[in-house]
Legacy VTK file of the C-alpha trace (Angstrom):
# vtk DataFile Version 3.0
C-alpha trace
ASCII
DATASET POLYDATA
POINTS 174 float
56.329 9.242 -11.302
54.375 8.786 -14.451
51.987 5.862 -14.086
52.500 3.440 -17.011
48.974 4.113 -18.352
49.140 7.875 -17.812
51.470 9.542 -20.304
50.296 13.110 -19.617
51.881 14.645 -16.535
51.817 18.142 -15.059
54.102 19.386 -12.320
52.743 22.032 -9.964
55.188 24.094 -7.951
54.000 25.014 -4.472
55.050 26.780 -1.310
54.029 23.756 0.783
56.726 22.746 3.241
55.105 19.646 4.775
53.544 16.526 3.336
50.331 17.218 5.243
50.078 20.709 3.728
50.788 19.321 0.244
48.181 16.549 0.712
45.521 19.107 1.606
46.463 21.325 -1.331
46.416 18.391 -3.756
43.021 17.209 -2.527
41.599 20.752 -2.664
42.882 21.216 -6.216
41.416 17.869 -7.276
38.024 18.922 -5.892
38.181 22.389 -7.450
39.251 20.992 -10.819
36.693 18.169 -10.599
39.329 15.629 -11.646
38.066 12.190 -12.681
38.773 9.044 -10.646
41.595 7.806 -12.906
43.930 10.756 -12.279
47.027 10.167 -10.188
48.107 12.960 -7.833
51.492 12.754 -6.171
53.727 14.752 -3.874
57.452 15.218 -4.495
60.105 16.513 -2.112
62.095 19.235 -3.900
65.486 20.287 -2.568
66.848 22.852 -4.979
67.740 25.741 -2.720
64.083 26.313 -1.820
62.956 23.110 -0.035
59.273 22.400 -0.626
56.763 19.740 -1.571
55.694 19.952 -5.212
52.744 18.176 -6.787
52.124 16.228 -9.969
48.980 15.163 -11.779
49.008 12.323 -14.304
46.198 11.150 -16.571
45.624 8.985 -19.621
43.733 11.704 -21.491
45.548 14.920 -22.377
42.354 17.048 -22.418
41.812 16.386 -18.706
45.193 17.881 -17.847
45.048 20.599 -20.510
41.951 21.964 -18.795
43.602 21.550 -15.375
46.720 23.391 -16.629
44.639 26.318 -17.872
42.697 26.599 -14.625
45.792 26.223 -12.403
47.722 28.827 -14.401
44.759 31.219 -14.257
44.860 30.868 -10.439
48.535 31.803 -10.317
50.092 28.350 -9.915
53.395 27.655 -11.664
52.759 24.617 -13.864
55.172 22.662 -16.052
55.199 19.514 -18.152
56.489 16.476 -16.315
57.386 15.919 -12.711
60.322 16.376 -10.355
61.295 12.737 -9.866
60.319 9.156 -10.562
59.378 8.230 -6.995
56.324 10.307 -6.215
54.165 9.633 -3.178
50.615 8.936 -4.366
47.787 10.747 -2.617
45.215 10.489 -5.419
45.015 7.224 -7.331
42.286 4.930 -8.608
40.567 3.270 -5.665
42.162 5.470 -2.973
38.773 6.501 -1.572
37.856 2.841 -0.984
40.863 2.207 1.268
39.302 2.871 4.648
39.021 0.871 7.820
40.562 -2.580 7.940
41.057 -4.569 4.734
42.887 -7.686 3.740
45.823 -7.087 1.443
43.920 -8.959 -1.280
41.064 -6.438 -0.928
43.481 -3.501 -1.005
45.114 -4.735 -4.198
41.774 -5.545 -5.849
40.144 -2.196 -4.965
42.966 0.145 -5.900
45.886 0.918 -8.187
48.333 -0.285 -5.515
50.416 -3.053 -7.125
52.287 -4.410 -4.154
52.661 -4.240 -0.367
56.020 -4.588 1.360
56.606 -5.018 5.085
59.501 -3.190 6.704
62.118 -5.517 8.109
61.104 -8.590 6.115
62.086 -9.731 2.625
58.973 -11.892 2.217
55.716 -10.861 0.556
52.921 -10.697 3.119
50.035 -13.127 2.817
47.011 -11.831 0.846
44.781 -12.530 3.868
46.861 -10.308 6.175
44.736 -7.464 7.548
45.797 -3.857 7.025
44.461 -1.183 9.372
44.490 1.730 6.914
43.980 4.552 9.432
42.306 6.131 6.384
45.758 7.201 5.223
47.271 5.079 2.449
50.224 6.751 0.689
52.048 4.347 -1.639
55.189 5.376 -3.566
56.180 4.748 -7.162
59.003 2.187 -7.395
60.171 0.962 -10.789
56.848 1.888 -12.383
54.772 0.135 -9.719
52.714 1.645 -6.918
54.088 0.100 -3.701
52.725 0.538 -0.184
55.244 0.187 2.644
53.619 -1.273 5.759
54.810 -2.241 9.207
53.684 -4.835 11.737
51.052 -3.767 14.245
49.117 -5.266 17.125
47.272 -8.559 16.635
49.170 -9.662 13.548
47.858 -6.759 11.479
49.772 -4.262 9.383
49.513 -0.479 9.186
50.828 1.806 6.454
54.323 2.999 7.324
53.331 6.657 7.029
51.530 7.863 10.139
48.569 10.163 9.419
49.293 12.189 12.589
53.055 12.283 13.028
54.610 13.861 16.082
56.512 16.976 14.968
60.269 16.793 15.285
61.485 18.059 18.632
57.925 18.256 20.011
59.108 17.234 23.463
61.948 19.776 23.808
LINES 1 175
174 0 1 2 3 4 5 6 7 8 9 10 11 12 13 14 15 16 17 18 19 20 21 22 23 24 25 26 27 28 29 30 31 32 33 34 35 36 37 38 39 40 41 42 43 44 45 46 47 48 49 50 51 52 53 54 55 56 57 58 59 60 61 62 63 64 65 66 67 68 69 70 71 72 73 74 75 76 77 78 79 80 81 82 83 84 85 86 87 88 89 90 91 92 93 94 95 96 97 98 99 100 101 102 103 104 105 106 107 108 109 110 111 112 113 114 115 116 117 118 119 120 121 122 123 124 125 126 127 128 129 130 131 132 133 134 135 136 137 138 139 140 141 142 143 144 145 146 147 148 149 150 151 152 153 154 155 156 157 158 159 160 161 162 163 164 165 166 167 168 169 170 171 172 173
């Protein structure tokens, strides 16, 4: 998704087949490219005959991404204008690095670009003083131009992000 304040978007095709692999690639590219804090980096599931997880980078300033495009292309990455869909999963976003440990939802919203938190199984907005155990893995999704974190109830009245940082592989027990 293109963040409302970030009109310049690059799509990066990859051979990544898992979200974890795509996360690591996106974070490595951000470090190598020395991207500024305000850049959004998202993953996108692509199912076009060659299932994979593609990446996108979005920024307010075109020169930031023009330089990134040149460097990515020089390294052999296939880069295009735009992204694959409007519902990217944000890995890099303003304030993401500050979302560690346990925070109240008010702190999460104040420290980051996350606009809203929803709780699975309930139509109500959670209270701003509800604690979120981040597990150092906050991956909100773009929904209608807003960055929304899906959370689920956890022990002691806390919440945790819906996405588990260490998921059990499918069919691990058989």
